[in-house]
N, C-alpha and C positions, 0 to 999 in steps of 0.2 A: 271525296276527301273534305273534311271540315276545314274551313279557313281558320288559321291560327291568328290570335290577336297579339300583335307585337306590343311590348312594353319597354319604355325607356329603362336602361340598366340601373340608373340611379334611383328611379322611382321603384323599381323592383326590389332593390336593396332596402329602401325605406319601408316598403310594405312588409318585408319579411321581419324586419327588426322591431316593428311596432308592437309593444306589449299587448297581450290579449286583454288585460284589464281595462285598457283604454276604450275598447269597443263596448264593454259593459257599462262604463261610466258615461260614454256618449249616449247609449241607449237610455240610461236612467235619466239623464238630463232632458232628453227629447220627450220621454213619457211622464216626466214630473208634472204634477198639477196640484191645485190647491187642496183637493180632497185627500190626496195622498200625504201631503205635508201635515194636514190636521190629524189624519189617522196616526201618523208616527208620533206627533206631539201628544195625542191622547194616550198612546201606549207608553210613552216616556213618563207622563204624569202618573199613570197607574203604577208603574214600576218604581219611580224615584220621587214622586210627589209633584204637586203643581208648581212649586217654586223652581223645579229643575227645568221647566220648559222655557227655552230661549232659542234665538236664531242659531247660535253656534251649536247648541246641544242637538237640536233637531237636524241641522245640516250634517253633523257628525254621524248621526244615526243613518242618514240617507247617503252618506259618503259623497257629499257635494260641498261646495263652498257656501258660506252664509249668503253671499250676494245672489246665488242662484234661487234663493227662496223669496226675495223681495218682490219679484214680479208676480208671485202667486199668493202671498199673504200680506203684503204691504209692509208691516213692521211688527215688532215684538208684541205691541199692545193688541193689534189685530189678530196675531197668532194665538195669544193666550185667550182672547175672547172667543175665537172659533173653537179652541180646544175645550174650553168650559162648556160651550154650547153642545159640543159633541158628547162630553161626559154626562151632561144633564139630559141628553136625549131620552134616556130610559127612566127619568124621574116620572113617576106615575101621576095620573090625574086622580082626584078624589072620587071614589065610587058615588054614583047618584042614587043607589038603592040601598035599603037596609036602614037600621037605626043610626042615629047620629054617632053613637059610640063605635058601632061597627065600621062606619065609613071613615071616621077619623083614625081608628086603630089600624085598619087595613092600609090606609095611606102611609101612616107613620112607619109601620113595619117594612113596607116596600121601599120607602124613601131612604131608610137607614141602609139598606143593601146597596143603594146607588151612591150615597154620600160617604159611607164608612170606609170603603177600601182605598180611596184616593186621598193620600195625605195632603192637607191644605185645601181641599175642595169645600168642606163644610165651613172653614174659616172664610173663604172667598165668598160663599153664599151669604154668610152672616153680614159681611160688609157691603155686598153689592146686590142683594136680592131685589132691590127696587128696579134694577136694570136687567134682570134675568127673566125672560118671558115664561120659561117653564115653571119657575118658582112662583111667579105671579099667578099663573093659571091654577097651580096647586093651592096657593093661599086663598084664592077666590073660592075654590071648591070647599075648603075648610069653613070659610065664613058661611057659605051657602048651607052646608050641613048643619051648622049650629043655628042658623036662622030658621031653617025649615023644621028641624026635629029636636032642637035643644029645649031643655026645661024653660019655663017662663022666667023672664028677668035676666036671661043670659046676655052677656056682652059678647057678641059673636066675633068682633074684631080682636078683642083681648084674648078670647079663647083660642082663636086660630093662631095668633102670635105665640101663645104659650105652647101649643103643640109643635109648631115649627121650631121654636127655640129648644124644646126638649130633644128633638131629633138632631139638631145641629150641635148642641152641647154634648150630647152623648156620643155623636160621631167623633168629635174632637177628643173627648176623654178616652174613648176606646182606641183611637190611633196612638195616643200617648202610652196607654197601658200596654198595647201590643209591642210598641217599640222598646219598652222597658222589660217585657217578659210577663207572661200570664201567671207564673208561679212566684210566690212571695217568700221572702226570708222572714221568719217569725222570731228571730233571736231577740230583738228588742222587746217584742210583746212578751216573750218568755221571761226576760229580765225584769219587766215591770208588771208581772202578772198580779202581784198583790195590790198594786195601785189601780189596775184595770181588770178586776176579777170577772166582770161580765164578758168583756172581750175575750179573755182567756178561756172562759167556759165555752164560748162559741168559736174557738180558734180554727176548727176544721172549715168553717165557712170563709176564712180569710186566707187559706192556703193557696188558692188560685182564683183569678178574676172570673166571675160568672157573668160574662157580658150579656148574653142573651136573656138570662133570667132577670138581671137587674134592669135592663132596658124595658122589658115587659112590665116589671113591677112598678117602675117609675111612671110608665105610661098609664097604667091602670089607676095609680094614685092621682095622677093629673086629671084624668077623665072624671074620676069621682069627685075631685076637688072642684072641678068646674061647676058641678051641680050645687055644691055647698056655697061657692062664691056667688052663685045666682041668688040663693036664699039670703045670704049675708048682705048683698047689695040692696 
């Protein structure tokens, strides 16, 4: 016969009454670590924007108290820094092969896909790029492409900055457009059609925002303009 383990009656009652959710929360606290906190913060930023990332918001997502996070991420500044690093982990390096235009174009198109979906990320990069390793590596690659394969007389630093700014400005503009809706109300254009006949003639092009097409057009104009700027200088 197996020996039975005796239990104090009071302890037995407490054991029975303890809510099952407490065990889940205890397990979560035990397994909580910095990478998990950053993962949740990155998901929160992707869903609600970078400005939504804070100790309370991340703690709420994890169903723990904000104090439980401090031992893993330090403070809110460290948390946001880690979240930005995680979001920029997929920021590509500039290709090392191909023409200068191909290398710059390939990077810009891929960088837009990383910076565009997260509200506030492009703005953060605009202000803090000098402190962001992934951005520095990318900018160095753009400078290298322009130095190695750009037309004579190119200012590689100015050219690289222009390409980076195009990506960042377009990312912010596209976020604003998506927030307001891709379809446009042309009622004012219709009312003023005699004053703006050319816009009215091309009204079909203004019915909805053509984000991909306009990003590509602006990028090609910029790359072509870099060659002209070299001659002008």
